[in-house]
Steps between C-alpha positions, in 0.01 A plus 500: 500500500495689821190528710484877440499455128232232522266725697559795263456280193177359651362848560596617154337196342185581695507857375533385140207256547275760652587752228408249231178411691401869519541522119290184460222639725506835309470306174208300637318819603573662165335202328197492730257530208702319232296206371679166540780646721618266776672652803874440552700457816863441593628160605785579741413363843496143376826542307666663799388217733629238254838677470537532874410133557781389271838424654781752464506873456207671327578744220203729522592678178442177309145458631283597202159625593223375274178665388215255488119485478368373835158407351343488846262791462149480349473595137248770396276476196762676284770244589684738734587389852630828650326619818580861588453457874731196509766679296487809720533277809798322342655834415472619864660176628771519237576863587535410866739209420705726271527766768605241757773369270624861435509572876688177570755580227546856634549356852756252370695773319491722815644207702778455248570873500514505882737207503731675254506822711594322826821653639 
C-alpha cells in the first residue's frame, strides 16, 4: 500500500467515524427526556490506535467502528444520563474534526490533481 493511499484511507476512515459520531450525538439529544435512555458514543480512536500499533499495513476499511454506552455520566432520576450541554459541546468538537478531515482530503486530492497536470 502506497503512502498516498494510506493517508487518504486514514482521512476517509476519520470522516466515516465522525459521521457516525454525529448521528450518535443527534440520537442522544433526541432522547434527552426518554426515561432509562443511556447515551451512546462511537469507539473509533481506540480501534484505530490498536490497528496502527499492529505490524504490517493497516486496512482502514476493515476497522469497524462500534457504538457503545460510556456509562461515565451521572444518571438522572428517570434513569437517563444525557446532558444537553455536554452533547452540544461534543457536537461542536465533532463538527470541527469532521471539517478538518474534509479539508485534508480536499487538499490531498488537489495535490494529486496538480501532480497529474504537471507538463
